[in-house]
C-alpha positions in Angstrom: 0.0 -0.1 -0.1 1.2 3.5 -0.9 -0.4 6.2 1.2 -0.9 9.5 -0.7 -0.2 12.6 1.4 -3.7 14.1 0.8 -5.1 10.9 2.3 -2.9 10.9 5.4 -3.6 14.4 6.1 -7.5 14.0 5.8 -7.3 10.7 7.9 -5.6 12.5 10.7 -8.2 15.4 10.2 -10.9 13.0 10.3 -9.8 10.7 13.1 -9.4 7.7 10.8 -6.5 5.2 11.3 -4.6 3.1 8.8 -6.1 0.1 10.3 -9.4 1.5 9.6 -8.6 1.8 5.9 -7.3 -1.7 5.9 -10.4 -3.1 7.4 -12.6 -1.3 4.8 -10.5 -2.7 2.0 -10.6 -6.2 3.2 -14.1 -6.3 4.7 -16.1 -3.7 2.8 -17.6 -3.6 -0.5 -17.0 -1.6 -3.6 -19.8 0.7 -4.4 -18.3 2.8 -7.4 -16.0 1.9 -10.0 -13.8 4.4 -12.0 -12.1 2.2 -14.6 -10.9 5.3 -16.7 -9.2 6.9 -13.8 -5.5 7.6 -14.8 -2.9 6.4 -14.1 -4.6 3.6 -12.6 -8.4 2.4 -12.2 -9.9 3.2 -9.0 -13.1 2.7 -6.8 -15.1 3.8 -3.8 -15.2 1.3 -1.1 -17.6 1.4 2.0 -17.6 -0.4 5.3 -18.9 0.2 8.8 -16.0 0.0 11.4 -17.3 0.3 14.9 -19.9 3.0 14.8 -18.3 4.8 11.8 -19.5 4.3 8.0 -16.3 4.9 6.1 -15.4 5.4 2.5 -12.2 5.0 0.9 -11.1 5.9 -2.5 -8.3 3.5 -3.7 -6.5 2.9 -7.1 -4.8 -0.4 -8.0 -1.8 -0.7 -10.1 -2.2 -4.4 -11.1 1.1 -4.8 -12.6 3.2 -3.7 -9.6 0.6 -5.2 -7.1 0.3 -1.6 -5.5 -2.8 -0.2 -3.9 -2.7 3.5 -3.8 -4.8 5.0 -0.9 -6.4 8.4 -2.4 -8.7 9.5 0.2 -10.8 8.4 3.5 -13.8 9.9 4.8 -17.0 9.6 6.8 -19.8 10.0 4.1 -22.8 12.3 5.0 -26.5 12.7 4.0 -25.6 15.8 2.1 -23.7 14.2 -0.6 -25.1 10.4 -0.2 -28.2 8.7 0.4 -29.2 7.4 3.9 -27.6 4.1 2.9 -24.3 5.9 2.2 -23.9 3.9 -1.1 -25.6 6.0 -3.5 -24.6 9.7 -4.5 -27.1 12.4 -4.3 -27.6 14.2 -7.3 -26.8 17.9 -7.0 -29.3 20.3 -8.6 
């Protein structure tokens, strides 16, 4: 795993640990797929860890077997439906 500076800064601000991120990626589900992202395809992953619902954006470099952690956050109902799986469309 390679941790992007942005992800680590946001995790610190949001009280999320590296273990939280690893749990989401190992136990959670992929709720969005971004196959056209560059330089590597990425996705949005969701899991509940303790009482927190957590989203992780991660990209996979298959050739080098590396996962890049791009962002980590707790979703909110302003941006997602109550199940935290479906994005709300902005008007």
